[in-house]
All heavy atoms as TSV, in Angstrom:
chain	resi	resn	atom	element	x	y	z
A	1	MET	N	N	30.856	-142.611	-238.980
A	1	MET	CA	C	31.003	-142.698	-240.423
A	1	MET	C	C	29.738	-142.202	-241.128
A	1	MET	O	O	29.828	-141.593	-242.190
A	1	MET	CB	C	31.313	-144.155	-240.780
A	1	MET	CG	C	31.772	-144.335	-242.186
A	1	MET	SD	S	33.353	-143.526	-242.417
A	1	MET	CE	C	33.826	-144.160	-243.957
A	2	ALA	N	N	28.589	-142.479	-240.545
A	2	ALA	CA	C	27.327	-142.022	-241.135
A	2	ALA	C	C	27.262	-140.496	-241.119
A	2	ALA	O	O	26.732	-139.879	-242.046
A	2	ALA	CB	C	26.152	-142.618	-240.386
A	3	GLY	N	N	27.819	-139.898	-240.076
A	3	GLY	CA	C	27.834	-138.446	-239.988
A	3	GLY	C	C	28.635	-137.813	-241.114
A	3	GLY	O	O	28.276	-136.759	-241.636
A	4	TYR	N	N	29.728	-138.480	-241.494
A	4	TYR	CA	C	30.549	-137.988	-242.597
A	4	TYR	C	C	29.752	-137.971	-243.895
A	4	TYR	O	O	29.795	-137.001	-244.650
A	4	TYR	CB	C	31.798	-138.854	-242.756
A	4	TYR	CG	C	32.590	-138.540	-243.997
A	4	TYR	CD1	C	33.405	-137.413	-244.046
A	4	TYR	CD2	C	32.494	-139.337	-245.123
A	4	TYR	CE1	C	34.124	-137.101	-245.192
A	4	TYR	CE2	C	33.206	-139.038	-246.271
A	4	TYR	CZ	C	34.021	-137.929	-246.298
A	4	TYR	OH	O	34.709	-137.631	-247.440
A	5	PHE	N	N	29.028	-139.038	-244.166
A	5	PHE	CA	C	28.246	-139.122	-245.400
A	5	PHE	C	C	27.093	-138.122	-245.410
A	5	PHE	O	O	26.775	-137.543	-246.446
A	5	PHE	CB	C	27.726	-140.544	-245.625
A	5	PHE	CG	C	28.804	-141.501	-246.034
A	5	PHE	CD1	C	29.172	-142.548	-245.206
A	5	PHE	CD2	C	29.483	-141.335	-247.233
A	5	PHE	CE1	C	30.173	-143.419	-245.577
A	5	PHE	CE2	C	30.486	-142.204	-247.616
A	5	PHE	CZ	C	30.838	-143.248	-246.778
A	6	ILE	N	N	26.501	-137.888	-244.266
A	6	ILE	CA	C	25.436	-136.883	-244.177
A	6	ILE	C	C	26.002	-135.488	-244.438
A	6	ILE	O	O	25.436	-134.708	-245.205
A	6	ILE	CB	C	24.734	-136.955	-242.800
A	6	ILE	CG1	C	23.935	-138.256	-242.691
A	6	ILE	CG2	C	23.822	-135.748	-242.588
A	6	ILE	CD1	C	23.372	-138.517	-241.317
A	7	ASP	N	N	27.154	-135.190	-243.810
A	7	ASP	CA	C	27.803	-133.897	-244.052
A	7	ASP	C	C	28.208	-133.743	-245.520
A	7	ASP	O	O	28.052	-132.667	-246.105
A	7	ASP	CB	C	29.039	-133.747	-243.168
A	7	ASP	CG	C	28.704	-133.519	-241.711
A	7	ASP	OD1	O	27.541	-133.147	-241.424
A	7	ASP	OD2	O	29.603	-133.711	-240.865
A	8	PHE	N	N	28.721	-134.817	-246.110
A	8	PHE	CA	C	29.126	-134.790	-247.512
A	8	PHE	C	C	27.921	-134.539	-248.420
A	8	PHE	O	O	27.991	-133.739	-249.358
A	8	PHE	CB	C	29.811	-136.108	-247.881
A	8	PHE	CG	C	30.293	-136.153	-249.298
A	8	PHE	CD1	C	31.432	-135.454	-249.670
A	8	PHE	CD2	C	29.611	-136.878	-250.258
A	8	PHE	CE1	C	31.889	-135.482	-250.985
A	8	PHE	CE2	C	30.054	-136.921	-251.565
A	8	PHE	CZ	C	31.186	-136.224	-251.936
A	9	ALA	N	N	26.797	-135.202	-248.134
A	9	ALA	CA	C	25.581	-135.027	-248.939
A	9	ALA	C	C	25.048	-133.608	-248.820
A	9	ALA	O	O	24.640	-132.999	-249.817
A	9	ALA	CB	C	24.524	-136.039	-248.518
A	10	ILE	N	N	25.050	-133.060	-247.631
A	10	ILE	CA	C	24.557	-131.696	-247.424
A	10	ILE	C	C	25.462	-130.693	-248.140
A	10	ILE	O	O	24.969	-129.790	-248.835
A	10	ILE	CB	C	24.457	-131.374	-245.914
A	10	ILE	CG1	C	23.338	-132.188	-245.276
A	10	ILE	CG2	C	24.218	-129.880	-245.691
A	10	ILE	CD1	C	23.286	-132.089	-243.766
A	11	ALA	N	N	26.763	-130.856	-248.005
A	11	ALA	CA	C	27.700	-129.945	-248.662
A	11	ALA	C	C	27.577	-130.049	-250.183
A	11	ALA	O	O	27.582	-129.034	-250.888
A	11	ALA	CB	C	29.131	-130.244	-248.222
A	12	SER	N	N	27.439	-131.272	-250.694
A	12	SER	CA	C	27.283	-131.463	-252.139
A	12	SER	C	C	26.009	-130.811	-252.647
A	12	SER	O	O	26.003	-130.159	-253.696
A	12	SER	CB	C	27.265	-132.951	-252.482
A	12	SER	OG	O	28.465	-133.562	-252.082
A	13	ALA	N	N	24.920	-130.987	-251.916
A	13	ALA	CA	C	23.646	-130.392	-252.324
A	13	ALA	C	C	23.732	-128.864	-252.326
A	13	ALA	O	O	23.234	-128.214	-253.251
A	13	ALA	CB	C	22.531	-130.860	-251.392
A	14	LEU	N	N	24.372	-128.302	-251.307
A	14	LEU	CA	C	24.514	-126.848	-251.259
A	14	LEU	C	C	25.365	-126.327	-252.414
A	14	LEU	O	O	25.036	-125.292	-253.011
A	14	LEU	CB	C	25.132	-126.421	-249.927
A	14	LEU	CG	C	24.201	-126.444	-248.722
A	14	LEU	CD1	C	24.975	-126.140	-247.448
A	14	LEU	CD2	C	23.074	-125.453	-248.899
A	15	ILE	N	N	26.428	-127.030	-252.750
A	15	ILE	CA	C	27.286	-126.603	-253.858
A	15	ILE	C	C	26.518	-126.649	-255.172
A	15	ILE	O	O	26.577	-125.719	-255.976
A	15	ILE	CB	C	28.558	-127.467	-253.917
A	15	ILE	CG1	C	29.462	-127.131	-252.737
A	15	ILE	CG2	C	29.297	-127.266	-255.228
A	15	ILE	CD1	C	30.637	-128.068	-252.563
A	16	VAL	N	N	25.755	-127.719	-255.389
A	16	VAL	CA	C	24.986	-127.849	-256.628
A	16	VAL	C	C	23.921	-126.761	-256.721
A	16	VAL	O	O	23.757	-126.118	-257.756
A	16	VAL	CB	C	24.363	-129.255	-256.729
A	16	VAL	CG1	C	23.345	-129.323	-257.846
A	16	VAL	CG2	C	25.441	-130.296	-256.930
A	17	VAL	N	N	23.198	-126.529	-255.641
A	17	VAL	CA	C	22.125	-125.529	-255.642
A	17	VAL	C	C	22.706	-124.125	-255.840
A	17	VAL	O	O	22.181	-123.338	-256.640
A	17	VAL	CB	C	21.304	-125.613	-254.338
A	17	VAL	CG1	C	20.392	-124.408	-254.181
A	17	VAL	CG2	C	20.492	-126.894	-254.310
A	18	LEU	N	N	23.772	-123.801	-255.130
A	18	LEU	CA	C	24.361	-122.465	-255.283
A	18	LEU	C	C	24.921	-122.259	-256.682
A	18	LEU	O	O	24.807	-121.166	-257.242
A	18	LEU	CB	C	25.453	-122.248	-254.233
A	18	LEU	CG	C	24.948	-122.038	-252.809
A	18	LEU	CD1	C	26.116	-121.950	-251.840
A	18	LEU	CD2	C	24.086	-120.799	-252.717
A	19	THR	N	N	25.517	-123.295	-257.253
A	19	THR	CA	C	26.034	-123.183	-258.611
A	19	THR	C	C	24.896	-122.979	-259.608
A	19	THR	O	O	25.015	-122.186	-260.540
A	19	THR	CB	C	26.841	-124.444	-258.977
A	19	THR	OG1	O	27.878	-124.619	-258.017
A	19	THR	CG2	C	27.447	-124.314	-260.353
A	20	ALA	N	N	23.797	-123.681	-259.407
A	20	ALA	CA	C	22.659	-123.559	-260.314
A	20	ALA	C	C	22.017	-122.179	-260.225
A	20	ALA	O	O	21.550	-121.640	-261.231
A	20	ALA	CB	C	21.628	-124.641	-259.993
A	21	LEU	N	N	21.985	-121.598	-259.045
A	21	LEU	CA	C	21.317	-120.309	-258.855
A	21	LEU	C	C	22.235	-119.109	-259.051
A	21	LEU	O	O	21.758	-117.979	-259.107
A	21	LEU	CB	C	20.706	-120.249	-257.451
A	21	LEU	CG	C	19.565	-121.237	-257.190
A	21	LEU	CD1	C	19.101	-121.114	-255.749
A	21	LEU	CD2	C	18.420	-121.013	-258.144
A	22	MET	N	N	23.535	-119.332	-259.154
A	22	MET	CA	C	24.490	-118.229	-259.244
A	22	MET	C	C	24.227	-117.332	-260.460
A	22	MET	O	O	24.318	-116.110	-260.357
A	22	MET	CB	C	25.911	-118.775	-259.299
A	22	MET	CG	C	26.960	-117.768	-258.955
A	22	MET	SD	S	28.609	-118.489	-258.938
A	22	MET	CE	C	28.426	-119.885	-257.869
A	23	GLY	N	N	23.901	-117.918	-261.602
A	23	GLY	CA	C	23.631	-117.122	-262.797
A	23	GLY	C	C	22.407	-116.237	-262.623
A	23	GLY	O	O	22.423	-115.056	-262.994
A	24	ASN	N	N	21.338	-116.783	-262.074
A	24	ASN	CA	C	20.127	-116.000	-261.859
A	24	ASN	C	C	20.348	-114.883	-260.846
A	24	ASN	O	O	19.859	-113.760	-261.030
A	24	ASN	CB	C	18.993	-116.903	-261.374
A	24	ASN	CG	C	18.542	-117.855	-262.451
A	24	ASN	OD1	O	18.689	-117.577	-263.630
A	24	ASN	ND2	N	18.014	-118.984	-262.041
A	25	ILE	N	N	21.061	-115.203	-259.799
A	25	ILE	CA	C	21.312	-114.195	-258.765
A	25	ILE	C	C	22.165	-113.054	-259.319
A	25	ILE	O	O	21.851	-111.876	-259.121
A	25	ILE	CB	C	21.990	-114.848	-257.545
A	25	ILE	CG1	C	21.003	-115.794	-256.853
A	25	ILE	CG2	C	22.501	-113.805	-256.569
A	25	ILE	CD1	C	21.630	-116.676	-255.798
A	26	SER	N	N	23.241	-113.393	-260.037
A	26	SER	CA	C	24.093	-112.331	-260.571
A	26	SER	C	C	23.388	-111.524	-261.646
A	26	SER	O	O	23.598	-110.312	-261.765
A	26	SER	CB	C	25.398	-112.920	-261.117
A	26	SER	OG	O	25.122	-113.807	-262.176
A	27	ASN	N	N	22.515	-112.158	-262.435
A	27	ASN	CA	C	21.751	-111.431	-263.443
A	27	ASN	C	C	20.798	-110.434	-262.786
A	27	ASN	O	O	20.678	-109.289	-263.227
A	27	ASN	CB	C	20.976	-112.411	-264.323
A	27	ASN	CG	C	20.258	-111.715	-265.449
A	27	ASN	OD1	O	20.747	-110.757	-266.010
A	27	ASN	ND2	N	19.078	-112.203	-265.780
A	28	THR	N	N	20.124	-110.860	-261.736
A	28	THR	CA	C	19.201	-109.976	-261.026
A	28	THR	C	C	19.948	-108.797	-260.405
A	28	THR	O	O	19.500	-107.648	-260.500
A	28	THR	CB	C	18.461	-110.758	-259.925
A	28	THR	OG1	O	17.785	-111.862	-260.528
A	28	THR	CG2	C	17.456	-109.882	-259.213
A	29	ILE	N	N	21.082	-109.074	-259.789
A	29	ILE	CA	C	21.866	-107.994	-259.185
A	29	ILE	C	C	22.348	-107.027	-260.267
A	29	ILE	O	O	22.290	-105.807	-260.099
A	29	ILE	CB	C	23.054	-108.580	-258.393
A	29	ILE	CG1	C	22.545	-109.307	-257.161
A	29	ILE	CG2	C	24.042	-107.482	-257.998
A	29	ILE	CD1	C	23.605	-110.098	-256.423
A	30	GLY	N	N	22.811	-107.550	-261.394
A	30	GLY	CA	C	23.278	-106.693	-262.483
A	30	GLY	C	C	22.186	-105.825	-263.051
A	30	GLY	O	O	22.399	-104.644	-263.346
A	31	GLU	N	N	20.984	-106.385	-263.222
A	31	GLU	CA	C	19.872	-105.581	-263.745
A	31	GLU	C	C	19.481	-104.480	-262.773
A	31	GLU	O	O	19.149	-103.377	-263.181
A	31	GLU	CB	C	18.666	-106.476	-264.042
A	31	GLU	CG	C	18.786	-107.237	-265.336
A	31	GLU	CD	C	17.540	-108.039	-265.657
A	31	GLU	OE1	O	16.614	-108.079	-264.816
A	31	GLU	OE2	O	17.496	-108.627	-266.742
A	32	ARG	N	N	19.527	-104.778	-261.488
A	32	ARG	CA	C	19.154	-103.758	-260.507
A	32	ARG	C	C	20.217	-102.672	-260.371
A	32	ARG	O	O	19.895	-101.508	-260.156
A	32	ARG	CB	C	18.867	-104.403	-259.156
A	32	ARG	CG	C	17.621	-105.247	-259.205
A	32	ARG	CD	C	17.232	-105.755	-257.848
A	32	ARG	NE	N	16.198	-106.754	-257.988
A	32	ARG	CZ	C	14.929	-106.539	-257.703
A	32	ARG	NH1	N	14.555	-105.363	-257.270
A	32	ARG	NH2	N	14.047	-107.489	-257.862
A	33	LEU	N	N	21.475	-103.045	-260.494
A	33	LEU	CA	C	22.545	-102.052	-260.367
A	33	LEU	C	C	22.673	-101.182	-261.607
A	33	LEU	O	O	22.807	-99.970	-261.513
A	33	LEU	CB	C	23.885	-102.746	-260.098
A	33	LEU	CG	C	24.107	-103.296	-258.709
A	33	LEU	CD1	C	25.466	-103.979	-258.626
A	33	LEU	CD2	C	24.021	-102.206	-257.667
A	34	PHE	N	N	22.651	-101.804	-262.766
A	34	PHE	CA	C	22.913	-101.079	-263.997
A	34	PHE	C	C	21.641	-100.676	-264.729
A	34	PHE	O	O	21.678	-99.818	-265.593
A	34	PHE	CB	C	23.834	-101.896	-264.907
A	34	PHE	CG	C	25.134	-102.226	-264.248
A	34	PHE	CD1	C	25.427	-103.527	-263.902
A	34	PHE	CD2	C	26.047	-101.236	-263.938
A	34	PHE	CE1	C	26.617	-103.848	-263.287
A	34	PHE	CE2	C	27.243	-101.538	-263.319
A	34	PHE	CZ	C	27.530	-102.857	-262.985
A	35	GLY	N	N	20.525	-101.309	-264.425
A	35	GLY	CA	C	19.231	-100.892	-264.925
A	35	GLY	C	C	18.969	-101.115	-266.397
A	35	GLY	O	O	17.967	-100.651	-266.918
A	36	GLN	N	N	19.832	-101.808	-267.103
A	36	GLN	CA	C	19.596	-102.049	-268.525
A	36	GLN	C	C	18.706	-103.266	-268.682
A	36	GLN	O	O	18.947	-104.312	-268.110
A	36	GLN	CB	C	20.918	-102.285	-269.253
A	36	GLN	CG	C	21.771	-101.056	-269.302
A	36	GLN	CD	C	23.053	-101.316	-270.058
A	36	GLN	OE1	O	23.362	-102.436	-270.399
A	36	GLN	NE2	N	23.799	-100.270	-270.306
A	37	LYS	N	N	17.687	-103.081	-269.474
A	37	LYS	CA	C	16.762	-104.181	-269.719
A	37	LYS	C	C	17.105	-104.835	-271.046
A	37	LYS	O	O	17.775	-104.264	-271.895
A	37	LYS	CB	C	15.314	-103.668	-269.750
A	37	LYS	CG	C	14.883	-103.032	-268.452
A	37	LYS	CD	C	14.885	-104.041	-267.330
A	37	LYS	CE	C	14.461	-103.380	-266.028
A	37	LYS	NZ	N	14.612	-104.227	-264.897
A	38	ARG	N	N	16.600	-106.016	-271.273
A	38	ARG	CA	C	16.888	-106.757	-272.495
A	38	ARG	C	C	16.087	-106.226	-273.676
A	38	ARG	O	O	16.341	-106.600	-274.798
A	38	ARG	CB	C	16.580	-108.230	-272.289
A	38	ARG	CG	C	17.511	-108.858	-271.290
A	38	ARG	CD	C	17.270	-110.311	-271.163
A	38	ARG	NE	N	18.145	-110.858	-270.146
A	38	ARG	CZ	C	18.167	-112.096	-269.795
A	38	ARG	NH1	N	17.364	-112.945	-270.363
A	38	ARG	NH2	N	18.974	-112.520	-268.868
A	39	GLU	N	N	15.121	-105.372	-273.435
A	39	GLU	CA	C	14.305	-104.823	-274.523
A	39	GLU	C	C	15.189	-104.156	-275.561
A	39	GLU	O	O	14.902	-104.192	-276.737
A	39	GLU	CB	C	13.344	-103.785	-273.963
A	39	GLU	CG	C	11.878	-104.083	-273.876
A	39	GLU	CD	C	11.297	-105.119	-274.801
A	39	GLU	OE1	O	11.059	-104.813	-275.982
A	39	GLU	OE2	O	11.029	-106.213	-274.353
A	40	LYS	N	N	16.264	-103.533	-275.127
A	40	LYS	CA	C	17.163	-102.847	-276.037
A	40	LYS	C	C	17.729	-103.819	-277.073
A	40	LYS	O	O	17.782	-103.520	-278.260
A	40	LYS	CB	C	18.297	-102.218	-275.226
A	40	LYS	CG	C	19.280	-101.433	-276.030
A	40	LYS	CD	C	20.185	-100.651	-275.110
A	40	LYS	CE	C	21.563	-101.245	-275.094
A	40	LYS	NZ	N	22.502	-100.474	-274.294
A	41	HIS	N	N	18.102	-104.992	-276.631
A	41	HIS	CA	C	18.671	-105.992	-277.533
A	41	HIS	C	C	17.604	-106.595	-278.436
A	41	HIS	O	O	17.868	-106.905	-279.594
A	41	HIS	CB	C	19.378	-107.078	-276.737
A	41	HIS	CG	C	20.478	-106.544	-275.870
A	41	HIS	ND1	N	21.616	-105.987	-276.377
A	41	HIS	CD2	C	20.596	-106.460	-274.519
A	41	HIS	CE1	C	22.390	-105.582	-275.389
A	41	HIS	NE2	N	21.789	-105.855	-274.256
A	42	VAL	N	N	16.411	-106.761	-277.898
A	42	VAL	CA	C	15.311	-107.311	-278.696
A	42	VAL	C	C	14.953	-106.341	-279.813
A	42	VAL	O	O	14.741	-106.739	-280.962
A	42	VAL	CB	C	14.085	-107.602	-277.800
A	42	VAL	CG1	C	12.876	-107.985	-278.622
A	42	VAL	CG2	C	14.415	-108.704	-276.797
A	43	GLU	N	N	14.902	-105.068	-279.500
A	43	GLU	CA	C	14.595	-104.061	-280.518
A	43	GLU	C	C	15.679	-104.009	-281.587
A	43	GLU	O	O	15.399	-103.859	-282.770
A	43	GLU	CB	C	14.424	-102.679	-279.875
A	43	GLU	CG	C	13.154	-102.527	-279.068
A	43	GLU	CD	C	11.907	-102.723	-279.918
A	43	GLU	OE1	O	11.878	-102.278	-281.089
A	43	GLU	OE2	O	10.957	-103.339	-279.412
A	44	ALA	N	N	16.931	-104.145	-281.179
A	44	ALA	CA	C	18.026	-104.148	-282.150
A	44	ALA	C	C	17.910	-105.353	-283.079
A	44	ALA	O	O	18.119	-105.238	-284.296
A	44	ALA	CB	C	19.370	-104.162	-281.440
A	45	SER	N	N	17.550	-106.505	-282.544
A	45	SER	CA	C	17.380	-107.704	-283.371
A	45	SER	C	C	16.228	-107.524	-284.359
A	45	SER	O	O	16.334	-107.921	-285.527
A	45	SER	CB	C	17.108	-108.924	-282.499
A	45	SER	OG	O	18.237	-109.245	-281.739
A	46	ARG	N	N	15.136	-106.949	-283.889
A	46	ARG	CA	C	13.993	-106.710	-284.786
A	46	ARG	C	C	14.368	-105.756	-285.917
A	46	ARG	O	O	13.981	-105.945	-287.069
A	46	ARG	CB	C	12.824	-106.137	-284.003
A	46	ARG	CG	C	12.118	-107.145	-283.172
A	46	ARG	CD	C	10.840	-106.567	-282.586
A	46	ARG	NE	N	10.309	-107.495	-281.612
A	46	ARG	CZ	C	9.866	-107.170	-280.411
A	46	ARG	NH1	N	9.867	-105.911	-280.040
A	46	ARG	NH2	N	9.413	-108.079	-279.587
A	47	ARG	N	N	15.130	-104.723	-285.593
A	47	ARG	CA	C	15.555	-103.758	-286.604
A	47	ARG	C	C	16.467	-104.414	-287.643
A	47	ARG	O	O	16.350	-104.163	-288.838
A	47	ARG	CB	C	16.297	-102.612	-285.912
A	47	ARG	CG	C	15.868	-101.253	-286.367
A	47	ARG	CD	C	16.656	-100.155	-285.686
A	47	ARG	NE	N	17.781	-100.711	-284.943
A	47	ARG	CZ	C	18.153	-100.329	-283.716
A	47	ARG	NH1	N	17.538	-99.379	-283.119
A	47	ARG	NH2	N	19.157	-100.883	-283.097
A	48	ILE	N	N	17.369	-105.259	-287.176
A	48	ILE	CA	C	18.293	-105.932	-288.087
A	48	ILE	C	C	17.535	-106.901	-288.995
A	48	ILE	O	O	17.802	-106.991	-290.190
A	48	ILE	CB	C	19.389	-106.671	-287.295
A	48	ILE	CG1	C	20.309	-105.652	-286.627
A	48	ILE	CG2	C	20.183	-107.609	-288.188
A	48	ILE	CD1	C	21.272	-106.262	-285.632
A	49	GLN	N	N	16.558	-107.624	-288.447
A	49	GLN	CA	C	15.854	-108.661	-289.188
A	49	GLN	C	C	14.707	-108.109	-290.029
A	49	GLN	O	O	14.046	-108.871	-290.733
A	49	GLN	CB	C	15.311	-109.713	-288.225
A	49	GLN	CG	C	16.406	-110.485	-287.534
A	49	GLN	CD	C	15.870	-111.421	-286.474
A	49	GLN	OE1	O	14.671	-111.559	-286.305
A	49	GLN	NE2	N	16.775	-112.048	-285.741
A	50	GLN	N	N	14.485	-106.826	-289.977
A	50	GLN	CA	C	13.411	-106.223	-290.753
A	50	GLN	C	C	13.697	-106.412	-292.245
A	50	GLN	O	O	14.776	-106.118	-292.733
A	50	GLN	CB	C	13.329	-104.723	-290.421
A	50	GLN	CG	C	12.104	-104.054	-290.935
A	50	GLN	CD	C	12.068	-102.605	-290.436
A	50	GLN	OE1	O	13.065	-102.065	-289.978
A	50	GLN	NE2	N	10.919	-101.989	-290.556
A	51	GLY	N	N	12.725	-106.941	-292.967
A	51	GLY	CA	C	12.878	-107.150	-294.388
A	51	GLY	C	C	13.415	-108.520	-294.771
A	51	GLY	O	O	13.561	-108.825	-295.948
A	52	TRP	N	N	13.733	-109.367	-293.787
A	52	TRP	CA	C	14.212	-110.706	-294.101
A	52	TRP	C	C	13.052	-111.567	-294.584
A	52	TRP	O	O	11.901	-111.375	-294.207
A	52	TRP	CB	C	14.812	-111.366	-292.865
A	52	TRP	CG	C	16.172	-110.851	-292.471
A	52	TRP	CD1	C	16.789	-109.758	-292.966
A	52	TRP	CD2	C	17.018	-111.426	-291.498
A	52	TRP	NE1	N	18.007	-109.601	-292.362
A	52	TRP	CE2	C	18.179	-110.611	-291.447
A	52	TRP	CE3	C	16.940	-112.512	-290.655
A	52	TRP	CZ2	C	19.231	-110.883	-290.592
A	52	TRP	CZ3	C	17.989	-112.778	-289.824
A	52	TRP	CH2	C	19.125	-111.979	-289.789
A	53	LYS	N	N	13.356	-112.526	-295.424
A	53	LYS	CA	C	12.347	-113.470	-295.884
A	53	LYS	C	C	11.991	-114.426	-294.742
A	53	LYS	O	O	12.849	-114.827	-293.956
A	53	LYS	CB	C	12.865	-114.303	-297.055
A	53	LYS	CG	C	13.095	-113.511	-298.303
A	53	LYS	CD	C	13.579	-114.441	-299.404
A	53	LYS	CE	C	13.912	-113.665	-300.649
A	53	LYS	NZ	N	14.456	-114.547	-301.686
A	54	VAL	N	N	10.706	-114.814	-294.675
A	54	VAL	CA	C	10.264	-115.771	-293.673
A	54	VAL	C	C	10.592	-117.166	-294.185
A	54	VAL	O	O	10.194	-117.547	-295.284
A	54	VAL	CB	C	8.756	-115.621	-293.402
A	54	VAL	CG1	C	8.305	-116.653	-292.402
A	54	VAL	CG2	C	8.448	-114.231	-292.914
A	55	VAL	N	N	11.325	-117.920	-293.410
A	55	VAL	CA	C	11.731	-119.264	-293.800
A	55	VAL	C	C	11.207	-120.233	-292.750
A	55	VAL	O	O	11.233	-119.959	-291.564
A	55	VAL	CB	C	13.287	-119.366	-293.849
A	55	VAL	CG1	C	13.713	-120.764	-294.227
A	55	VAL	CG2	C	13.837	-118.349	-294.822
A	56	GLY	N	N	10.683	-121.362	-293.208
A	56	GLY	CA	C	10.253	-122.381	-292.254
A	56	GLY	C	C	8.756	-122.575	-292.253
A	56	GLY	O	O	8.082	-122.332	-293.251
A	57	GLY	N	N	8.244	-122.994	-291.097
A	57	GLY	CA	C	6.850	-123.390	-290.954
A	57	GLY	C	C	5.865	-122.239	-291.091
A	57	GLY	O	O	6.207	-121.092	-291.312
A	58	LYS	N	N	4.596	-122.621	-290.920
A	58	LYS	CA	C	3.516	-121.636	-291.050
A	58	LYS	C	C	3.362	-120.863	-289.745
A	58	LYS	O	O	3.588	-121.366	-288.675
A	58	LYS	CB	C	2.208	-122.361	-291.354
A	58	LYS	CG	C	2.248	-123.105	-292.654
A	58	LYS	CD	C	0.934	-123.854	-292.871
A	58	LYS	CE	C	1.014	-124.647	-294.146
A	58	LYS	NZ	N	-0.213	-125.427	-294.349
A	59	LYS	N	N	2.921	-119.635	-289.888
A	59	LYS	CA	C	2.634	-118.817	-288.697
A	59	LYS	C	C	1.179	-118.473	-288.667
A	59	LYS	O	O	0.565	-118.179	-289.612
A	59	LYS	CB	C	3.447	-117.536	-288.711
A	59	LYS	CG	C	4.824	-117.759	-288.167
A	59	LYS	CD	C	5.438	-116.406	-287.865
A	59	LYS	CE	C	6.705	-116.614	-287.076
A	59	LYS	NZ	N	7.330	-115.392	-286.703
């Protein structure tokens, strides 16, 4: 019976770890295959926000 619980704990831990890392792994593979960096989106956001009023705290 103890062996069952050990197997269950190991399987549960592997499922949790793989689920947590799946997004990072697929993102890395996608960037390497397609080569698009996020800089493109950051530049587009800066262009769109150009001329907006600064709202909020001090900089």
